N, C-alpha and C positions, 0 to 999 in steps of 0.2 A: 237421589237426585237424578233427573232425566237428562238425556242428551238431545241435541238438536243437530240434524244434518244441515250444514251450511253450504254444501257443495264445494267446488274448487274454484280457484281463480281462473282456471282454464275455461270453466263454464261461463264466466263473465265475458271473456274475449269472444267466445262463440256466439254469445247473445248480442254482440255489438258493443260491449263495454271494453274496458282496458284491463288486460291481464297484468296482475302484479306479481306473478311468479318470479321469484329470485330478487325482488326489489329489497333494498335496505330501508331502514327507518328514515334516514336523511333523504333518500330518493322519494319516498312517499310524502314526506313533509313538503319537499320542493314541488312535487306534482300538485299537491293540494293548494299550495300558495299560487301556483300559476293558473290553475283552473277555478279556484274559489277565493281569490285574493281578499276580497272585502267581506267574505262570509265569516260569521262569528265562529271561532274555534272554541272559546272558553268564556264563560261569564262568571265573575266573582260576586260574592254576596254583597259587596259594597257598591255594586252597579258597574264597576269597570269591566271592560270586555277586551278580548285579544282576538284579532283576526288571524286567518291563516297566513297572510303576508307578514304580519307582525311576528308571529311564531317563527316563520322562516328567517326573518331578520335577526331575532334574538338568538336562535340556534346557530346561525352563521357567526355571530359575534362570539358566542361561547366557544365554538370550535376553533376560531382563530386565537382566542385567548389561551385555550388549552394547548394549542399547537406551539405557542410562543414560550411555553414553560420548559 
């Protein structure tokens, strides 16, 4: 199996993008929800879709519920 050099996140920042070095998964989801709120994150076989904003909302509710345990 071959490998592919994907560069580093620092390369993205140098190219004018956003560096995600040190970000956590919740931070990445929140950033995607802010920058791509209505963009489709996931499409199910039955035709339902989930946007980045909906993903963020669902993960917030899950985190709150887990914190209340």
